[in-house]
LOBA-665270 format. One line per field, with one value per residue (C-alpha): z, y, x. Coordinates in nm, 4 decimals. Each point is the difference from the previous one (the first is absolute). Layout:
BEGIN
up	c(Z;...)
north	c(Y;...)
east	c(X;...)
END
This chain:
BEGIN
up	c(28.7349;0.0618;-0.0999;0.2621;-0.0364;0.3002;0.0150;0.2860;0.0321;0.2284;0.2625;0.2985;-0.1786;-0.3141;0.1957;0.1928;-0.3258;-0.1518;0.3157;-0.0406;-0.3752;0.0611;0.2197;-0.2903;-0.3141;-0.1503;0.0101;-0.0768;-0.2372;0.0622;-0.3289;0.0727;0.2880;0.0688;0.2530;0.0462;0.0531;0.1790;-0.2686;0.2225;0.1426;-0.3350;-0.1433;0.2694;-0.0797;-0.3707;0.0801;0.1943;-0.2006;-0.3539;-0.0967;-0.3613;0.0864;0.2729;0.0187;0.2052;0.0594;0.0020;-0.3466;0.1413;0.2146;-0.3042;-0.1895;0.2963;0.0271;-0.3719;0.0130;0.3087;-0.1585;-0.3184;0.1975;0.1675;-0.3238;0.1199;-0.2944;0.1856;-0.2021;0.1784;-0.0368;0.1788;0.1203;-0.0222;-0.3217;0.1745;0.2962;-0.2317;-0.2012;0.3203;0.1035;-0.3375;-0.1015;-0.2300;0.1837;0.3439;0.0987;0.3311;0.1335;0.3499;0.0231;0.2830;-0.0959;0.2904;-0.0837;-0.2901;-0.2439;-0.0057;-0.1173;-0.3785;-0.0565;0.2253;-0.1853;-0.3274;0.1257;0.1287;-0.3444;-0.1429;0.2391;0.1986;0.3533;0.2168;0.3383;0.1356;0.2587;-0.1368;0.2000;-0.1756;-0.3182;0.1766;0.2144;-0.3030;-0.2590;0.1854;-0.2060;-0.3335;0.1044;0.1029;-0.3069;-0.2209;0.1831;-0.0533;-0.3675;-0.0678;0.2398;0.1933;0.3398;0.2822;0.2950;0.2986;0.1485;0.2936;0.2993;0.1144;-0.3339;-0.0684;0.3407;-0.0847;-0.3370;0.1762;0.2440;-0.2653;-0.1941;-0.3608;-0.1319;0.1948;-0.3338;0.0080;0.2810;0.3664;0.1122;-0.2323;0.1652;0.3553;0.0776;0.2531;-0.0014;-0.0642;0.2965;-0.1131;0.2681;0.0588;0.2053;0.1066;-0.1117;0.2284;0.1695;0.1225;0.3576;-0.0766;0.0894;-0.2553;0.1500;-0.0255;-0.3629;-0.0939;0.0657;-0.1808;-0.2307;-0.3382;0.1495;0.2768;-0.2461;-0.2215;0.2893;-0.0250;0.2878;-0.2099;-0.3728;-0.2150;-0.2556;-0.2124;0.1515;-0.1604;0.1024;0.3483;0.0463;-0.1317;0.2588;0.2735;-0.0949;-0.0679;-0.3493;-0.1209;0.1661;-0.1486;-0.3477;0.0720;0.0921;-0.3422;-0.1639;0.1807;-0.1174;-0.3630;0.0370;0.1807;-0.1215;0.3592;0.1277;0.2548;0.2769;-0.0694;0.0779;0.3548;0.1116;0.3062;0.1629;0.0708;0.1103;-0.0407;-0.3786;0.0265;-0.1141;-0.3384;-0.0406;0.0622;-0.1613;0.2110;-0.1213;0.0730;0.2010;0.2551;-0.1386;-0.0360;-0.2221;0.0427;-0.1824;0.2267;-0.0720;0.0788;-0.1306;-0.3196;-0.3437;-0.1613;0.1323;-0.2006;-0.2970;-0.0047;0.0457;-0.2989;-0.2201;0.0665;0.0194;0.0020;0.1173;0.2699;0.0209;0.2282;0.0689;0.2178;0.2975;0.3382;0.1451;0.2548;0.3622;0.1933;0.3323;-0.0691;-0.0977;0.3162;-0.0319;-0.2588;0.0750;-0.1732;0.0314;-0.1972;-0.2036;0.1408;-0.2813;0.1937;0.0345;-0.3473;-0.2161;-0.3271;0.0532;0.0437;-0.3152;-0.2006;0.1102;-0.0921;-0.3429;-0.0799;0.1106;-0.2300;-0.2892;-0.3455;-0.0030;0.3815;0.0564;-0.2737;0.1637;0.3408;-0.1358;-0.1930;0.2935;0.2296;-0.2343;-0.0108;0.3770;0.0845;-0.2363;0.1673;0.3463;-0.1002;-0.1262;0.3360;-0.1271;0.1703;0.3425;0.0440;0.0932;-0.2924;-0.2393;0.0954;-0.0038;-0.3602;-0.1096;0.1720;-0.1388;-0.3514;0.0162;0.1199;-0.2856;-0.2880;-0.1611;-0.0110;-0.3128;-0.1772;-0.1286;-0.3406;-0.1572;0.0819;-0.1426;0.2552;0.2824;-0.1119;-0.0327;0.3532;0.1187;-0.1613;0.1284;0.3512;0.0060;-0.0855;0.2726;0.2515;-0.0786;0.0675;0.3313;0.1064;-0.0548;0.2493;0.2575;-0.0334;0.3202)
north	c(-2.2202;-0.3695;-0.1541;-0.2168;-0.2402;-0.1322;-0.3273;0.0400;0.3782;0.0287;-0.2438;0.1082;-0.0520;0.1745;0.3001;0.0238;-0.0225;0.2866;0.2020;-0.0436;0.0668;0.3153;0.1358;-0.0177;0.1248;0.0986;-0.3601;-0.2227;-0.0122;-0.2303;-0.1828;-0.2686;-0.1127;-0.3031;-0.0950;-0.2737;0.1663;0.3301;0.2402;0.3074;-0.0678;-0.0299;0.2864;0.2308;-0.1246;0.0674;0.3552;0.0650;-0.1880;-0.0158;-0.3421;-0.1097;-0.3266;-0.1303;-0.3621;-0.1671;-0.3748;0.0076;0.0851;0.1710;0.2252;0.0813;0.1202;0.2139;0.1507;0.0765;0.1809;0.2018;0.1015;0.1175;0.2087;0.1773;0.0371;-0.2154;-0.1725;-0.3084;-0.3185;-0.2758;-0.3754;-0.2990;-0.3502;-0.1929;0.1789;0.3343;-0.1031;-0.1236;0.3237;0.1988;-0.2235;0.0199;0.3584;0.1159;0.3316;-0.1600;-0.0970;-0.1427;-0.1794;0.0003;-0.3471;0.0420;-0.2197;-0.2315;-0.3695;-0.2282;0.2393;0.2073;-0.2812;0.0116;0.3780;0.0310;-0.2811;0.1762;0.3081;-0.2148;-0.1526;0.3502;0.0691;0.2714;0.1080;-0.1771;0.1411;-0.3224;0.0263;-0.2970;-0.2827;-0.2604;0.0472;-0.1667;-0.2370;-0.1425;0.0155;0.0761;-0.2000;0.0970;0.3635;0.0381;-0.1892;0.2405;0.2964;-0.1341;-0.0636;0.3489;0.1994;0.1227;0.1545;-0.1381;0.2399;-0.1264;0.2205;-0.2136;0.1803;-0.3168;-0.0850;0.3595;0.0084;-0.3139;0.1515;0.3105;-0.2117;-0.2208;0.0926;0.1042;-0.3228;-0.2399;-0.1488;-0.1982;-0.2062;0.0682;-0.2249;0.1805;0.3362;-0.1352;-0.0134;-0.2649;0.0571;0.2409;0.1029;0.0960;0.1910;-0.0485;0.2212;-0.3027;0.1773;0.0910;-0.3413;-0.0579;-0.0755;-0.1897;-0.3660;-0.2592;-0.0060;0.3790;-0.0071;-0.2206;0.2896;0.2793;0.2140;0.1478;0.3499;-0.0996;-0.1711;0.3093;0.2318;-0.0182;0.1793;0.1547;-0.0060;0.1366;-0.2763;-0.1520;-0.2586;-0.3071;0.0918;0.0950;-0.3475;-0.1582;0.1992;-0.1157;-0.3681;0.0568;-0.1410;0.3339;-0.0790;-0.3484;0.1428;0.2430;-0.2900;-0.1535;0.3382;0.0502;-0.3422;0.1191;0.3665;-0.0748;-0.3574;-0.1199;-0.3493;-0.0434;-0.0694;0.3409;0.1803;0.0500;0.1756;0.2248;0.1436;0.3698;0.1671;0.3620;-0.0354;0.2419;-0.2402;-0.1109;-0.2837;-0.0924;-0.1805;-0.2065;-0.0441;-0.2746;0.2382;0.0520;0.3321;0.0582;0.2883;0.1330;0.2536;0.2090;0.2495;0.0991;-0.2518;0.1861;-0.1615;0.3244;-0.0653;-0.3194;0.1437;0.3148;-0.2093;-0.2203;0.2905;0.1955;-0.2954;0.0211;0.3566;0.1186;0.2712;0.1242;-0.2438;0.2174;-0.2323;0.1524;-0.0798;-0.2800;0.1180;-0.2718;0.1719;-0.0203;-0.3682;-0.0657;-0.3810;-0.2758;-0.3495;-0.3310;-0.3521;-0.3240;-0.0667;-0.2558;-0.2478;-0.1700;0.3132;0.1221;-0.3148;0.1956;0.0881;-0.3673;-0.0884;0.2557;-0.1498;-0.3459;0.1256;0.1516;-0.3218;-0.2019;0.2381;-0.0372;0.0953;-0.0064;0.3770;0.0771;-0.2403;0.1569;0.3483;-0.0965;-0.1865;0.2913;0.2522;-0.2122;-0.0552;0.3670;0.1103;-0.2440;0.1239;0.3641;-0.0906;-0.1588;-0.3572;-0.1379;0.0339;0.1691;-0.3276;-0.1659;0.1925;-0.2135;-0.3143;0.0651;0.0672;-0.3103;-0.2260;0.1366;-0.0511;-0.3552;-0.0796;0.1580;-0.2284;0.2360;-0.0171;0.1848;0.3486;0.0002;0.2829;0.2698;-0.2013;-0.2761;0.2510;0.1688;-0.3393;-0.0850;0.3335;-0.0673;-0.3580;0.1039;0.2625;-0.2637;-0.2303;0.2841;0.0995;-0.3590;0.0102;0.3243;-0.1619;-0.2733;0.2567;0.2671;0.1698)
east	c(5.4966;-0.0565;-0.3303;-0.1707;-0.2930;-0.1941;-0.1912;-0.2469;0.0037;-0.3048;0.1301;0.2093;0.3336;-0.1218;-0.1273;0.3274;0.1959;-0.1944;0.0598;0.3763;-0.0111;-0.2021;0.2788;0.2456;-0.1787;0.3347;0.1237;-0.2996;-0.2947;-0.2962;-0.0561;-0.2606;-0.2228;-0.2165;-0.2667;-0.2557;-0.3418;0.0704;-0.1204;-0.0145;0.3457;0.1750;-0.2057;0.1398;0.3514;-0.0520;-0.1110;0.3188;0.2631;-0.1479;0.1413;-0.0040;-0.1722;-0.2306;-0.1158;-0.2696;0.0019;-0.3806;-0.1443;-0.3093;0.2162;0.2118;-0.3077;-0.1062;0.3488;0.0170;-0.3328;0.1013;0.3307;-0.1694;-0.2508;0.2951;0.1955;0.2918;0.1695;0.1263;-0.0483;-0.1959;0.0466;-0.1528;0.0813;0.3254;0.1001;-0.0405;0.2155;0.2730;-0.0169;0.0562;0.2890;0.1736;-0.0783;0.2844;0.0435;0.0450;0.3528;-0.1196;-0.3025;-0.1456;-0.1553;-0.2495;-0.2962;-0.0839;-0.0201;0.0809;-0.1721;0.3184;0.2269;-0.0586;0.0197;0.3043;0.1763;-0.0740;0.1863;0.2869;0.0458;0.0422;0.2874;-0.1791;0.0811;-0.2588;-0.0981;-0.1431;-0.2758;-0.1969;0.1555;-0.2141;0.2057;0.2924;-0.2062;-0.1788;0.2786;0.3237;0.2500;-0.1557;-0.0353;0.3640;0.1210;-0.1963;0.1546;0.3508;-0.0680;-0.1392;0.2163;-0.3036;0.0748;-0.2145;-0.0208;-0.2027;-0.2713;-0.1165;0.1494;0.1773;0.1594;0.0881;0.1718;0.1981;0.0929;0.1320;0.2054;0.1624;0.3141;-0.0503;0.1533;-0.2269;-0.1008;0.3250;-0.1532;-0.0702;0.2853;0.2400;-0.0728;0.0148;-0.3727;-0.0987;-0.3746;-0.2835;-0.2155;-0.3508;-0.1856;-0.3727;-0.2285;-0.2015;-0.3169;-0.2908;-0.0229;0.3533;-0.1067;-0.3221;-0.0460;-0.1088;-0.3474;-0.0276;0.1151;-0.2953;-0.2386;0.1847;-0.2178;0.1037;-0.0146;0.2410;0.2350;0.0135;0.0911;0.3809;0.1758;0.2798;-0.0743;-0.2824;-0.0593;-0.2752;-0.2333;0.1560;0.3545;-0.1203;-0.1513;0.3220;0.1924;-0.2373;0.0470;0.3732;-0.0503;0.1295;0.3315;-0.0046;-0.0463;0.2843;0.2281;-0.0696;0.0507;0.3332;0.1162;-0.0237;0.0931;0.3241;0.0683;-0.0211;-0.0658;-0.2837;0.2523;0.1545;-0.3279;-0.1262;-0.3188;0.0277;-0.3130;0.0556;-0.3270;0.1130;0.0633;0.2924;0.2732;-0.1279;0.2490;0.3647;0.2912;0.2381;0.3582;0.2531;0.2191;-0.2782;-0.1221;-0.3746;-0.1089;-0.3540;-0.2159;-0.2223;-0.2746;-0.3560;-0.2562;-0.0931;0.0153;0.1093;0.3530;0.0672;-0.1911;0.2159;0.3160;-0.0811;-0.1091;0.3199;0.2426;0.2982;-0.0644;-0.2407;-0.2620;-0.2762;-0.2847;-0.2199;0.0558;0.0864;0.3430;0.0164;0.0140;0.1840;-0.0694;-0.3726;0.0278;0.2053;0.0087;0.0220;-0.1351;0.0636;-0.1370;-0.0162;-0.3174;-0.2441;-0.0610;-0.2813;-0.2113;0.0950;0.0247;-0.0065;0.3659;0.0856;-0.1949;0.1974;0.3321;-0.1333;-0.1095;0.3375;0.1708;-0.2300;0.0678;-0.1528;-0.3672;-0.0387;0.0460;-0.2548;-0.2459;0.0638;-0.0671;-0.3131;-0.1538;0.0745;-0.1643;-0.3164;-0.0040;0.0600;-0.2777;-0.2388;0.1031;-0.0544;-0.3475;-0.0829;-0.0087;0.3122;0.1567;0.3366;0.1714;-0.1771;0.2277;0.3002;-0.2168;-0.1057;0.3576;0.1367;-0.2707;0.0463;0.3755;-0.0640;-0.2369;0.1905;0.2625;0.2988;0.2089;0.2768;-0.0656;0.1662;-0.1993;-0.2532;-0.2891;0.0641;0.0044;-0.3207;-0.1673;0.1112;-0.1384;-0.3374;-0.0252;0.1025;-0.2759;-0.2590;0.1310;0.0092;-0.3582;-0.1030;0.1834;-0.1686;-0.3399;0.0904;0.1140;-0.2690;-0.1073)
END
């Protein structure tokens, strides 16, 4: 029995992870769970899985959860805030951690687990966007295994040879091809994009995701963050990473080799596939996902991304080229801008404007330690909030 902790258990990735774990009760034991404010969601999970620990980022929600658990006679310990998240991530009975908190809030607890040498199932892309070099250095020092959960990075991982850590050039890899669905607005003009509503942006044609990630997919910032993530996961240079728009979301990503071969990983668009792959790795087991029917799919389309209509992707490539604190600034500004858009205070195209202006104002520097990166994150949020005020609807 392997103990598993989940940061962000009530989100889409957390729910899918519990679905997979529940299919294999002889192999896995849920040790600890965390959520932000969803008391009823995590309460239902505690009823089913009886974890030793549950943490809520919001202290008031933690008190409500503790009271509800006691009423039902469930002995799960409850903690709150940053200390609670770190306790979930580093629980002594968990050999692996599903890091599924969305945003920069997941960086510190995930890093704490990395430093203990745990197996990390990494769905929180911001951990690498904000602190990529430091994160991977900590993993090397502790011997932590980093297994990617994003469908694209998991696909690349499956298409690479086991010894890719020696260097992509050493194993004959020419480049990584990250596929992108293009989101719900692939065919929209710039003028049409100006009038997009939050409800439209959250209606992804292929994937069932949270609102923030859905908006990132619609702006293609999600793909930009994945480019930065791929740079650190696979020790790839930006020129070795290409984005390919593939609307069907059947090919999750590809690896091109110097001999002309291109290896691809295909499957139905369901996050339980990469979750089950990472949980079982290097073995495989049932995920609950239906087999892919190629005759039903019938066709696969590809096109180059339009950087003019989707400038967030361009900004991500510029941030990774600048290095240092630039990716952390990019991520922080985007989180602020997306939140403002979802609240109805910023236009859809204003998201990229806020990010670009914030990147232009922030004096990028080296990122020598985590404190510098967190300071850059905080300062970038202040700058981005100022920019949203100048662009309010």
